[in-house]
PATOR-271852 format. One line per field, with one value per atom (N, C-alpha, C): residue in three letters; x, y, z. Coordinates in pm, whole numbers. Layout:
N
code <- (Ala|...)
px <- (X|...)
py <- (Y|...)
pz <- (Z|...)
This chain:
333
code <- (Met|Met|Met|Arg|Arg|Arg|Arg|Arg|Arg|Ser|Ser|Ser|Arg|Arg|Arg|Pro|Pro|Pro|Leu|Leu|Leu|Asp|Asp|Asp|Leu|Leu|Leu|Arg|Arg|Arg|Pro|Pro|Pro|Ser|Ser|Ser|Cys|Cys|Cys|Leu|Leu|Leu|Val|Val|Val|Ala|Ala|Ala|Ala|Ala|Ala|Leu|Leu|Leu|Leu|Leu|Leu|Leu|Leu|Leu|Leu|Leu|Leu|Ala|Ala|Ala|Gly|Gly|Gly|Cys|Cys|Cys|Ala|Ala|Ala|Ala|Ala|Ala|Glu|Glu|Glu|Gln|Gln|Gln|Ala|Ala|Ala|Gln|Gln|Gln|Ser|Ser|Ser|Pro|Pro|Pro|Pro|Pro|Pro|Ala|Ala|Ala|Glu|Glu|Glu|Pro|Pro|Pro|Lys|Lys|Lys|Pro|Pro|Pro|Pro|Pro|Pro|Val|Val|Val|Glu|Glu|Glu|Ala|Ala|Ala|Arg|Arg|Arg|Ala|Ala|Ala|Ala|Ala|Ala|Val|Val|Val|Asp|Asp|Asp|Arg|Arg|Arg|Ala|Ala|Ala|Val|Val|Val|Ala|Ala|Ala|Thr|Thr|Thr|Thr|Thr|Thr|Gly|Gly|Gly|Asp|Asp|Asp|Leu|Leu|Leu|Ile|Ile|Ile|Thr|Thr|Thr|Tyr|Tyr|Tyr|Arg|Arg|Arg|Val|Val|Val|Thr|Thr|Thr|Val|Val|Val|Glu|Glu|Glu|His|His|His|Asp|Asp|Asp|Ala|Ala|Ala|Gly|Gly|Gly|Tyr|Tyr|Tyr|Glu|Glu|Glu|Val|Val|Val|Glu|Glu|Glu|Val|Val|Val|Pro|Pro|Pro|Glu|Glu|Glu|Pro|Pro|Pro|Gly|Gly|Gly|Ala|Ala|Ala|Glu|Glu|Glu|Ile|Ile|Ile|Ala|Ala|Ala|Gly|Gly|Gly|Phe|Phe|Phe|Arg|Arg|Arg|Ile|Ile|Ile|Val|Val|Val|Asp|Asp|Asp|Val|Val|Val|Gly|Gly|Gly|Arg|Arg|Arg|Glu|Glu|Glu|Glu|Glu|Glu|Pro|Pro|Pro|Lys|Lys|Lys|Glu|Glu|Glu|Arg|Arg|Arg|Ala|Ala|Ala|Gly|Gly|Gly|Arg|Arg|Arg|Ile|Ile|Ile|Thr|Thr|Thr|Val|Val|Val|Glu|Glu|Glu|Arg|Arg|Arg|Trp|Trp|Trp|Tyr|Tyr|Tyr|Arg|Arg|Arg|Leu|Leu|Leu|Arg|Arg|Arg|Ala|Ala|Ala|Asp|Asp|Asp|Leu|Leu|Leu|Val|Val|Val|Gly|Gly|Gly|Ser|Ser|Ser|Tyr|Tyr|Tyr|Val|Val|Val|Leu|Leu|Leu|Pro|Pro|Pro|Pro|Pro|Pro|Val|Val|Val|Thr|Thr|Thr|Val|Val|Val|Glu|Glu|Glu|Tyr|Tyr|Tyr|Arg|Arg|Arg|Arg|Arg|Arg|Thr|Thr|Thr|Gly|Gly|Gly|Ala|Ala|Ala|Ala|Ala|Ala|Gly|Gly|Gly|Glu|Glu|Glu|Gly|Gly|Gly|Glu|Glu|Glu|Ala|Ala|Ala|Ala|Ala|Ala|Thr|Thr|Thr|Gly|Gly|Gly|Thr|Thr|Thr|Val|Val|Val|Gln|Gln|Gln|Thr|Thr|Thr|Ser|Ser|Ser|Ala|Ala|Ala|Ile|Ile|Ile|Phe|Phe|Phe|Val|Val|Val|Glu|Glu|Glu|Val|Val|Val|Ala|Ala|Ala|Ser|Ser|Ser|Val|Val|Val|Leu|Leu|Leu|Pro|Pro|Pro|Glu|Glu|Glu|Gly|Gly|Gly|Gly|Gly|Gly|Asp|Asp|Asp|Ala|Ala|Ala|Thr|Thr|Thr|Asp|Asp|Asp|Ile|Ile|Ile|Arg|Arg|Arg|Asp|Asp|Asp|Ile|Ile|Ile|Lys|Lys|Lys|Pro|Pro|Pro|Leu|Leu|Leu|Arg|Arg|Arg|Gln|Gln|Gln|Ser|Ser|Ser|Pro|Pro|Pro|Ser|Ser|Ser|Arg|Arg|Arg|Val|Val|Val|Pro|Pro|Pro|Trp|Trp|Trp|Gly|Gly|Gly|Trp|Trp|Trp|Ile|Ile|Ile|Val|Val|Val|Gly|Gly|Gly|Gly|Gly|Gly|Ala|Ala|Ala|Leu|Leu|Leu|Gly|Gly|Gly|Leu|Leu|Leu|Ala|Ala|Ala|Ala|Ala|Ala|Ile|Ile|Ile|Ala|Ala|Ala|Ala|Ala|Ala|Ala|Ala|Ala|Val|Val|Val|Val|Val|Val|Leu|Leu|Leu|Leu|Leu|Leu|Arg|Arg|Arg|Arg|Arg|Arg|Arg|Arg|Arg|His|His|His|Ala|Ala|Ala|Ala|Ala|Ala|Val|Val|Val|Ala|Ala|Ala|Pro|Pro|Pro|Pro|Pro|Pro|Leu|Leu|Leu|Pro|Pro|Pro|Pro|Pro|Pro|His|His|His|Glu|Glu|Glu|Leu|Leu|Leu|Ala|Ala|Ala|Phe|Phe|Phe|Arg|Arg|Arg|Ala|Ala|Ala|Leu|Leu|Leu|Asp|Asp|Asp|Ala|Ala|Ala|Leu|Leu|Leu|Arg|Arg|Arg|Gly|Gly|Gly|Ala|Ala|Ala|Asp|Asp|Asp|Phe|Phe|Phe|Asp|Asp|Asp|Asp|Asp|Asp|Pro|Pro|Pro|Ala|Ala|Ala|Ala|Ala|Ala|Val|Val|Val|Arg|Arg|Arg|Arg|Arg|Arg|Phe|Phe|Phe|Tyr|Tyr|Tyr|Phe|Phe|Phe|Ala|Ala|Ala|Ile|Ile|Ile|Ser|Ser|Ser|Glu|Glu|Glu|Val|Val|Val|Val|Val|Val|Arg|Arg|Arg|Ala|Ala|Ala|Tyr|Tyr|Tyr|Val|Val|Val|Glu|Glu|Glu|Gly|Gly|Gly|Arg|Arg|Arg|Phe|Phe|Phe|Gly|Gly|Gly|Leu|Leu|Leu|Asn|Asn|Asn|Ala|Ala|Ala|Thr|Thr|Thr|Asp|Asp|Asp|Leu|Leu|Leu|Thr|Thr|Thr|Thr|Thr|Thr|Glu|Glu|Glu|Glu|Glu|Glu|Ile|Ile|Ile|Val|Val|Val|Val|Val|Val|Gly|Gly|Gly|Leu|Leu|Leu|Glu|Glu|Glu|Gly|Gly|Gly|Leu|Leu|Leu|Pro|Pro|Pro|Gly|Gly|Gly|Leu|Leu|Leu|Pro|Pro|Pro|Pro|Pro|Pro|Asp|Asp|Asp|Pro|Pro|Pro|Glu|Glu|Glu|Arg|Arg|Arg|Glu|Glu|Glu|Leu|Leu|Leu|Glu|Glu|Glu|Thr|Thr|Thr|Phe|Phe|Phe|Leu|Leu|Leu|Ser|Ser|Ser|His|His|His|Thr|Thr|Thr|Asp|Asp|Asp|Gln|Gln|Gln|Val|Val|Val|Lys|Lys|Lys|Phe|Phe|Phe|Ala|Ala|Ala|Ala|Ala|Ala|His|His|His|Arg|Arg|Arg|Pro|Pro|Pro|Ser|Ser|Ser|Glu|Glu|Glu|Glu|Glu|Glu|Glu|Glu|Glu|Ile|Ile|Ile|Arg|Arg|Arg|Gly|Gly|Gly|Thr|Thr|Thr|Tyr|Tyr|Tyr|Glu|Glu|Glu|Arg|Arg|Arg|Ala|Ala|Ala|Leu|Leu|Leu|Gly|Gly|Gly|Phe|Phe|Phe|Val|Val|Val|Glu|Glu|Glu|Ser|Ser|Ser|Thr|Thr|Thr|Arg|Arg|Arg|Pro|Pro|Pro|Val|Val|Val|Glu|Glu|Glu|Gln|Gln|Gln|Ala|Ala|Ala|Gly|Gly|Gly|Gln|Gln|Gln|Ala|Ala|Ala|Glu|Glu|Glu|Gln|Gln|Gln|Gly|Gly|Gly|Val|Val|Val|Ala|Ala|Ala|Ala|Ala|Ala)
px <- (7238|7250|7354|7347|7519|7538|7654|7710|7748|7695|7740|7868|7938|8076|8119|8208|8202|8228|8177|8194|8344|8376|8526|8558|8533|8561|8678|8826|8919|8934|8918|8876|8825|8663|8658|8655|8768|8812|8933|9015|9088|9052|8956|8916|8881|8799|8757|8894|8993|9110|9196|9178|9231|9142|9034|8945|8937|8983|8982|9106|9218|9357|9333|9267|9249|9194|9073|9017|9091|9180|9245|9369|9388|9522|9452|9332|9269|9220|9176|9163|9318|9401|9533|9579|9541|9591|9468|9377|9283|9307|9334|9394|9492|9492|9602|9705|9805|9942|9966|9971|9992|10055|9996|10101|10245|10316|10433|10424|10486|10488|10560|10486|10595|10709|10851|10972|10953|10877|10897|10727|10715|10554|10614|10486|10477|10274|10309|10206|10213|10094|10057|9968|9976|9861|9881|9801|9755|9714|9762|9697|9569|9518|9384|9314|9194|9158|9085|9018|8929|9005|9027|9115|9035|9098|9042|9115|9116|9181|9281|9429|9551|9612|9530|9593|9718|9792|9882|9846|9865|9884|9982|9983|10112|10114|10173|10169|10293|10278|10390|10396|10483|10513|10570|10555|10648|10669|10805|10850|10887|10863|10867|10953|11058|11120|11207|11278|11346|11497|11573|11694|11825|11729|11841|11805|11716|11657|11721|11703|11794|11646|11592|11444|11513|11425|11446|11303|11270|11167|11151|11065|11076|11036|11100|10997|10879|10790|10666|10628|10770|10709|10640|10674|10581|10483|10435|10287|10187|10269|10138|10104|10015|9919|9824|9789|9697|9697|9871|9938|10020|10098|10210|10302|10406|10494|10576|10586|10620|10755|10749|10884|10883|11002|10988|11136|11110|11203|11195|11286|11279|11309|11302|11339|11429|11515|11590|11547|11649|11577|11586|11473|11446|11434|11469|11548|11436|11385|11308|11254|11313|11247|11307|11438|11510|11413|11314|11249|11310|11324|11374|11240|11232|11113|11181|11165|11185|11075|11094|10988|11042|10940|10961|10821|10833|10717|10689|10603|10561|10511|10550|10411|10338|10254|10151|10074|10049|9966|9830|9701|9594|9552|9567|9531|9372|9347|9232|9128|8987|8915|8875|8851|8801|8863|8830|8852|9020|9088|9227|9286|9349|9435|9536|9623|9737|9794|9832|9861|9977|9912|10041|10163|10289|10394|10442|10511|10580|10727|10768|10881|10978|11067|11165|11284|11237|11351|11389|11541|11595|11695|11717|11791|11915|11948|12111|12178|12079|12133|12088|12080|12017|11888|11829|11741|11636|11521|11437|11347|11269|11197|11068|11097|10960|10991|11101|11146|11236|11195|11237|11367|11428|11591|11500|11414|11352|11254|11187|11035|11007|10896|10801|10674|10643|10524|10489|10358|10300|10205|10187|10135|9959|9862|9718|9726|9628|9573|9528|9538|9479|9396|9320|9194|9166|9154|9213|9048|8975|8908|8912|8944|8949|8844|8802|8662|8690|8639|8641|8645|8696|8657|8537|8477|8342|8239|8100|7993|7900|7842|7801|7698|7730|7665|7740|7872|7915|7909|7822|7765|7776|7852|7898|7760|7692|7575|7587|7714|7732|7802|7822|7848|7739|7747|7644|7613|7545|7487|7541|7592|7606|7511|7528|7406|7376|7240|7270|7301|7373|7429|7326|7340|7205|7313|7244|7263|7293|7339|7305|7389|7292|7280|7447|7530|7691|7728|7773|7806|7971|8027|8154|8114|8215|8216|8212|8151|8203|8258|8163|8182|8318|8359|8482|8603|8585|8700|8687|8561|8544|8618|8608|8616|8833|8864|8981|9053|9005|9008|9064|8923|8959|9032|9091|9148|9282|9322|9483|9476|9348|9375|9399|9361|9360|9492|9527|9707|9777|9760|9827|9864|9698|9684|9775|9764|9862|9999|10037|10217|10244|10171|10181|10177|10100|10084|10206|10253|10375|10473|10533|10616|10606|10504|10479|10515|10507|10545|10710|10768|10905|10993|10932|10952|10929|11046|11010|11009|10871|10780|10926|10990|11092|11007|11049|10967|11016|10915|10951|11043|11128|11234|11210|11306|11261|11318|11209|11233|11375|11460|11600|11694|11702|11697|11673|11561|11513|11589|11626|11664|11823|11887|12050|12042|11947|11979|11953|11871|11797|11908|11989|12105|12221|12257|12365|12346|12177|12207|12207|12222|12229|12374|12429|12619|12681|12625|12645|12601|12530|12491|12604|12547|12679|12649|12748|12749|12805|12833|12906|12791|12682|12555|12464|12430|12370|12234|12142|12032|12025|12121|12179|12178|12247|12225|12121|11989|11899|11807|11864|11741|11783|11897|11949|11914|11861|11826|11686|11616|11479|11453|11575|11565|11597|11671|11721|11659|11543|11511|11375|11328|11235|11271|11393|11447|11410|11439|11503|11324|11202|11107|11019|11048|10966|11023|11148|11204|11122|11113|11104|10874|10843|10712|10706|10790|10792|10848|10931|10998|10916|10879|10780|10625|10615|10450|10410|10498|10475|10473|10329|10300|10415|10535|10608|10641|10631|10627|10495|10393|10357|10292|10381|10384|10519|10528|10602|10725|10811|10925|10881|10800|10772|10684|10554|10495|10576|10648|10710|10788|10888|10930|10832|10730|10619|10612|10591|10521|10643|10766|10871|10823|10817|10831|10721|10833|10763|10726|10814|10771|10892|10815|10869|10958|11105|11181|11269|11293|11345|11398|11556|11627|11624|11648|11666|11798|11876|12001|11967|11897|11901|11783|11695|11558|11612|11722|11789|11856|11898|11969|11910|11767|11687|11621|11613|11569|11671|11772|11858|11913|11905|11909|11764|11656|11510|11570|11582|11587|11705|11834|11918|11861|11812|11741|11650|11553|11431|11506|11631|11682|11742|11783|11859|11722|11590|11506|11430|11408|11294|11398|11438|11583|11677|11668|11781|11941|11952|12067|12148|12285|12412|12499|12498|12549|12718|12807|12903|12967|13069|13089|13066|13153|13158|13040|12883|12787|12713|12731|12675|12712|12854|12863|12838|12800|12757|12604|12548|12390|12378|12463|12439|12525|12595|12677|12552|12479|12396|12270|12215|12107|12122|12260|12323|12331|12382|12392|12253|12171|12023|11984|11964|11913|11943|12132|12227|12200|12155|12161|11995|11887|11744|11688|11774|11711|11678|11566|11563|11693|11677|11812|11856|11746|11762|11786|11748|11823|11972|11977|12110|12208|12161|12228|12277|12147|12134|12231|12232|12345|12469|12527|12658|12711|12619|12628|12655|12596|12599|12769|12776|12926|13029|13008|13129|13134|12997|13004|13070)
py <- (-442|-360|-248|-152|-99|27|18|134|239|377|478|520|590|622|725|806|908|1037|1149|1257|1309|1333|1380|1517|1641|1758|1835|1749|1804|1877|1822|1939|2067|2058|2167|2296|2253|2351|2366|2302|2381|2486|2473|2585|2674|2657|2789|2889|2790|2867|2950|2884|2971|3093|3056|3161|3287|3284|3386|3448|3354|3396|3476|3482|3547|3678|3678|3770|3873|3831|3916|3988|3926|3994|4129|4057|4184|4338|4307|4419|4483|4424|4463|4526|4501|4560|4679|4702|4777|4923|4882|4968|5068|5173|5283|5262|5303|5311|5416|5400|5508|5611|5755|5845|5855|5906|5931|6051|6075|6168|6308|6405|6532|6523|6607|6600|6663|6780|6807|6865|6852|6833|6910|7006|7085|7074|7033|7086|7111|7194|7249|7197|7206|7105|7199|7226|7231|7110|7131|6996|7017|7170|7195|7308|7276|7374|7482|7458|7544|7527|7624|7673|7777|7786|7861|8027|8061|8165|8117|8164|8084|7958|7870|7741|7759|7648|7654|7565|7594|7580|7510|7394|7346|7349|7430|7478|7386|7287|7208|7237|7245|7286|7166|7086|6971|6974|6937|6948|6830|6726|6611|6600|6588|6642|6460|6449|6366|6409|6298|6325|6434|6419|6528|6656|6706|6831|6926|7028|7139|7233|7246|7298|7434|7531|7667|7687|7647|7693|7821|7917|8038|8060|8149|8140|8257|8185|8242|8316|8350|8414|8583|8643|8759|8803|8663|8664|8557|8536|8441|8576|8659|8739|8683|8745|8705|8596|8554|8454|8490|8494|8490|8370|8404|8251|8189|8102|8116|8024|7922|7828|7786|7792|7731|7616|7529|7425|7350|7237|7151|7021|6938|6768|6779|6665|6617|6564|6588|6556|6393|6336|6229|6147|6003|6006|5837|5812|5694|5703|5558|5573|5649|5715|5819|5950|5932|6070|6117|6246|6340|6399|6400|6482|6570|6714|6788|6881|6913|6906|7020|7194|7261|7272|7333|7346|7449|7532|7652|7666|7672|7697|7841|7857|7962|7961|8093|8098|8167|8113|8234|8307|8471|8564|8614|8631|8738|8646|8612|8558|8630|8546|8558|8423|8486|8385|8433|8307|8367|8276|8340|8225|8222|8144|8102|8107|8218|8206|8092|8083|7969|8006|7904|7919|7833|7954|7906|7860|7725|7655|7676|7740|7745|7597|7536|7451|7455|7361|7388|7249|7138|7046|7080|6935|6926|6836|6719|6593|6564|6467|6477|6463|6494|6576|6448|6432|6312|6392|6328|6359|6488|6569|6688|6723|6679|6795|6916|7026|7188|7169|7263|7290|7382|7436|7533|7565|7553|7609|7622|7643|7668|7583|7528|7460|7578|7553|7640|7525|7545|7507|7555|7477|7553|7619|7740|7782|7755|7794|7697|7767|7758|7811|7816|7887|7860|7927|7879|7972|7998|8062|8090|8145|8088|8098|8126|8217|8257|8131|8130|8027|8039|8168|8202|8091|8083|8090|8177|8156|8277|8342|8474|8592|8621|8548|8560|8531|8495|8447|8305|8262|8120|8046|7977|7865|7803|7741|7603|7639|7768|7809|7813|7743|7727|7850|7934|8019|7893|8012|7954|7953|7823|7791|7900|7905|7991|7919|7985|7983|7872|7764|7725|7665|7741|7710|7627|7524|7396|7423|7348|7359|7326|7381|7337|7368|7354|7354|7391|7383|7481|7668|7701|7805|7911|7965|8008|8202|8218|8340|8374|8299|8329|8314|8186|8215|8328|8354|8460|8591|8637|8722|8741|8662|8592|8613|8600|8563|8764|8785|8952|9012|8989|9058|9051|8918|8891|8959|8965|9051|9202|9231|9388|9397|9319|9331|9349|9247|9221|9336|9413|9514|9607|9618|9755|9718|9625|9591|9609|9590|9622|9780|9844|9978|10091|9983|10032|10033|9917|9920|9989|9977|10042|10255|10265|10418|10388|10296|10351|10291|10211|10166|10238|10259|10364|10254|10291|10197|10258|10117|10173|10182|10294|10332|10209|10187|10075|10111|10075|10115|10152|10223|10270|10180|10211|10075|10079|10138|10131|10043|10096|10023|9853|9809|9703|9661|9689|9632|9594|9738|9683|9574|9557|9411|9289|9299|9175|9157|9272|9213|9220|9252|9191|9045|9040|8847|8779|8809|8760|8717|8812|8809|8640|8547|8461|8321|8340|8208|8164|8052|7924|7945|8068|8061|7918|7826|7710|7636|7615|7569|7627|7554|7630|7649|7563|7612|7699|7724|7832|7986|7951|8086|8116|8062|8056|8142|8063|8143|8262|8295|8416|8488|8503|8524|8585|8501|8521|8608|8535|8666|8792|8837|8998|9040|8986|9050|9100|9017|9021|9145|9184|9280|9410|9388|9553|9579|9474|9511|9560|9514|9552|9681|9682|9820|9947|9902|10017|10010|9928|9923|10034|9995|10102|10228|10264|10380|10461|10413|10501|10470|10351|10321|10262|10245|10148|9965|9899|9805|9678|9683|9633|9480|9433|9236|9223|9268|9171|9229|9320|9378|9280|9243|9209|9337|9288|9362|9492|9481|9569|9655|9593|9674|9790|9742|9831|9950|9888|9999|10103|10062|10157|10289|10202|10241|10385|10347|10431|10563|10550|10673|10824|10940|11044|11007|10912|10876|11004|11073|11184|11125|11191|11153|11043|10974|10865|10940|10982|11016|10907|10959|10899|10786|10828|10714|10578|10609|10518|10417|10485|10420|10343|10395|10278|10172|10194|10069|10008|10048|9939|9853|9917|9830|9729|9759|9657|9564|9556|9484|9384|9420|9370|9250|9282|9195|9122|9186|9063|8933|8930|8901|8767|8851|8783|8644|8697|8583|8500|8523|8374|8318|8393|8338|8255|8284|8226|8189|8249|8146|8089|8047|7914|8011|8141|8204|8154|8091|8062|8178|8257|8365|8342|8394|8392|8442|8482|8476|8644|8696|8893|8925|8855|8890|8891|8762|8757|8908|8916|9017|9194|9199|9325|9329|9211|9181|9213|9182|9251|9404|9428|9566|9671|9620|9729|9720|9652|9622|9766|9722|9757|9941|9964|10115|10212|10067|10161|10166|10129|10145|10279|10267|10381|10544|10504|10618|10698|10605|10660|10653|10628|10663|10825|10821|11000|11075|11189|11269|11318|11349|11392|11277|11148|11055|10985|11054|10984|11088|11225|11281|11255|11252|11230|11113|11024|10897|10911|11028|11069|11151|11259|11311|11239|11111|10960|10969|10902|10822|10961|11061|11163|11215|11214|11187|11100)
pz <- (7467|7471|7439|7342|7266|7354|7352|7466|7353|7434|7320|7334|7220|7222|7286|7368|7368|7295|7284|7221|7216|7122|7078|7112|7186|7142|7161|7125|7149|6992|6879|6731|6708|6823|6859|6930|7066|7106|7084|6973|6909|6810|6756|6629|6767|6884|6942|7007|7000|7053|6983|6842|6746|6683|6659|6696|6755|6890|6981|6998|6931|6950|6806|6739|6609|6648|6734|6742|6788|6949|7018|6922|6822|6719|6653|6576|6526|6623|6734|6853|6847|6851|6905|6767|6662|6518|6507|6551|6548|6649|6784|6876|6849|6831|6806|6924|6861|6988|7042|7203|7274|7219|7264|7228|7343|7267|7350|7442|7555|7603|7557|7643|7574|7622|7574|7608|7800|7832|7912|7963|8101|8127|8248|8304|8427|8463|8643|8685|8846|8886|9021|9075|9242|9304|9465|9501|9667|9745|9900|9927|9976|9973|10047|9917|9871|9760|9860|9961|10067|10212|10312|10430|10441|10599|10693|10733|10779|10823|10932|10895|10965|10947|10853|10795|10730|10725|10603|10481|10384|10273|10202|10089|10052|9918|9850|9716|9662|9563|9499|9351|9301|9153|9069|8988|8980|8806|8803|8668|8611|8488|8463|8332|8305|8166|8121|7984|7934|7988|7980|8040|7935|7854|7784|7782|7824|7859|8006|7991|8114|8140|8266|8268|8368|8382|8461|8516|8644|8702|8779|8715|8797|8949|8987|9160|9187|9195|9176|9331|9385|9528|9538|9456|9432|9380|9292|9218|9333|9420|9509|9619|9571|9649|9722|9820|9935|10026|10018|10124|10190|10279|10331|10331|10254|10258|10335|10447|10561|10542|10425|10417|10298|10244|10113|10068|9944|9965|9839|9811|9702|9719|9675|9668|9592|9612|9538|9401|9287|9153|9120|9130|9106|8926|8927|8805|8777|8674|8656|8481|8422|8306|8231|8275|8140|8169|8268|8301|8443|8439|8570|8618|8741|8815|8922|8886|8954|9064|9178|9252|9355|9359|9506|9558|9654|9728|9814|9854|9938|10047|10157|10265|10306|10260|10256|10349|10410|10474|10496|10506|10425|10546|10563|10681|10648|10518|10481|10440|10448|10395|10229|10138|9984|9918|9793|9686|9615|9601|9543|9431|9320|9233|9256|9208|9228|9081|8987|8865|8816|8692|8617|8610|8658|8652|8478|8458|8306|8337|8264|8258|8128|8146|8030|8028|7900|7868|7748|7767|7644|7618|7481|7508|7480|7553|7577|7491|7495|7415|7250|7215|7079|7039|6949|6919|6845|6907|6832|6753|6694|6549|6646|6563|6605|6741|6797|6920|6908|6991|6960|7017|6980|7098|7221|7190|7322|7340|7501|7440|7591|7605|7781|7751|7893|7957|8052|8056|8184|8251|8372|8500|8456|8531|8533|8640|8635|8751|8836|8947|9099|9168|9206|9256|9430|9521|9667|9710|9814|9849|10027|10058|10253|10306|10404|10500|10618|10690|10805|10898|10998|11129|11236|11201|11229|11138|11186|11054|11028|10970|10833|10944|10923|11016|11149|11159|11240|11408|11433|11572|11602|11704|11676|11817|11728|11759|11855|11787|11905|12055|12128|12221|12320|12436|12535|12656|12647|12743|12938|13019|13123|13172|13277|13368|13437|13566|13663|13755|13860|13967|14081|14124|14238|14355|14453|14591|14641|14704|14789|14943|14971|15119|15164|15263|15258|15422|15501|15622|15643|15514|15529|15542|15669|15684|15540|15497|15341|15376|15474|15527|15559|15645|15715|15571|15497|15370|15315|15267|15176|15199|15339|15417|15397|15447|15487|15341|15220|15069|15052|15077|15049|15144|15239|15346|15276|15245|15158|15018|14974|14802|14855|14969|14977|15016|15143|15158|15020|14946|14820|14739|14675|14613|14710|14836|14882|14865|14885|14859|14690|14604|14508|14426|14523|14476|14580|14659|14710|14657|14567|14507|14342|14324|14186|14212|14310|14354|14345|14388|14420|14291|14186|14073|13946|13924|13755|13657|13553|13424|13335|13250|13187|13027|12972|12853|12736|12632|12546|12452|12423|12307|12179|12137|11966|11829|11772|11647|11614|11632|11572|11695|11830|11970|11935|11909|11878|11770|11648|11522|11558|11636|11664|11765|11867|11921|11849|11746|11704|11560|11510|11431|11507|11622|11698|11716|11764|11766|11687|11553|11403|11359|11451|11383|11453|11512|11574|11500|11374|11271|11230|11199|11118|10988|10935|10764|10697|10764|10672|10630|10665|10697|10586|10491|10341|10454|10511|10606|10659|10760|10833|10772|10639|10573|10559|10503|10432|10513|10676|10776|10846|10804|10823|10743|10608|10557|10557|10594|10637|10756|10873|10969|10986|10883|10885|10789|10672|10618|10714|10760|10875|10978|11001|11099|11052|10919|10851|10827|10825|10706|10883|11000|11117|11143|11145|11167|11069|10937|10837|10898|10939|11019|11096|11189|11340|11312|11220|11194|11100|11019|10901|10911|10981|10961|10877|10757|10632|10708|10644|10662|10611|10601|10516|10567|10667|10696|10661|10593|10515|10380|10325|10164|10115|9977|9893|9862|9817|9825|9677|9571|9485|9535|9635|9726|9782|9887|9966|9912|9778|9707|9660|9641|9562|9705|9808|9926|9973|9935|9999|9927|9823|9736|9801|9838|9827|9990|10111|10251|10320|10379|10468|10557|10580|10666|10607|10471|10433|10283|10315|10187|10079|9953|9846|9850|9902|9928|9994|10169|10194|10132|10057|10003|9883|9820|9717|9772|9877|9987|9996|10056|10131|10006|9900|9762|9757|9763|9706|9801|9917|10026|10011|9983|9961|9847|9705|9596|9676|9708|9728|9827|9925|10012|9932|9916|9763|9702|9633|9605|9613|9772|9889|9916|9943|10008|9917|9802|9710|9546|9533|9401|9431|9551|9563|9521|9577|9491|9669|9648|9740|9779|9850|9837|9895|9874|9923|10048|10093|10221|10258|10138|10125|10099|10021|10015|10138|10246|10347|10438|10450|10537|10440|10368|10268|10290|10328|10351|10476|10564|10684|10712|10677|10691|10635|10497|10467|10576|10593|10697|10808|10907|10990|10932|10818|10788|10743|10678|10655|10786|10885|11058|11075|11065|11126|11082|10937|10850|10855|10864|10923|11046|11129|11316|11316|11418|11465|11453|11408|11419|11561|11669|11805|11881|11837|11933|11864|11755|11722|11835|11827|11849|12049|12097|12259|12240|12148|12179|12145|12078|12036|12136|12260|12347|12477|12482|12568|12560|12432|12431|12429|12455|12478|12617|12670|12805|12898)
């Protein structure tokens, strides 16, 4: 019986490998090269597109650009309508593979139900290094608009269906002398009420403080801020802006704590009891504080003192005349 010789597959395997390599090379030659990234890219995002009233929404603006470019990201503070800006900040620039990433974030509070649009942010850039092929010296890029829906915490119709009614009381037999306990409790309550009434007859009820007195006390408390710390300076500007806005709301009835600077300026036109000079002082004060709060402006020590004196002078010059006269008489006495 003859033995069959084993089949030599080495030549055929070599041919198959060569064909496979040739096919891969042809596929790579046919596939188009990856398109290069633009020199500057900008995008915006929120951590939640659907929120309920009272929720905090984080709005981020991210710009990525080549190392040979400078970018200028505007502050969209006044354009974020329908939300209150609770806090703002920025991340340290990050560089990776010749690209620099700049990011800013805003904490927004949704107070009213409705559909809102965060408008696009236009970023300006200019080239500082050597120009590449087809690269422009200056230009702008724009983020996309973002839609946010704010819903009510109550279900549709305004009636909460998940709240169950209180079950009726059920009398159970007990040997505890509840009659004596209830009678004693009622007697103690009557004695306590009589004591409270007697004390109220001899104690004078203090009237509420007027808005200018509250503003003076709040401004005096801000004098102890640490102006060597940039974060403390920024908190100081947020606080002094809220003090003046609260005073305007209490003194003139304008809802200044929930309005932007532009809306406050429009609302002050023709407001009774506000002379033109203090109106211009208030507009200058609010514009300067917005630059520190939203445009990352670092004020000098002289600017900080001027901001404090401007707030103090505005309250002093617009408080009620009769109360100012009474205060002067008290000082003279």
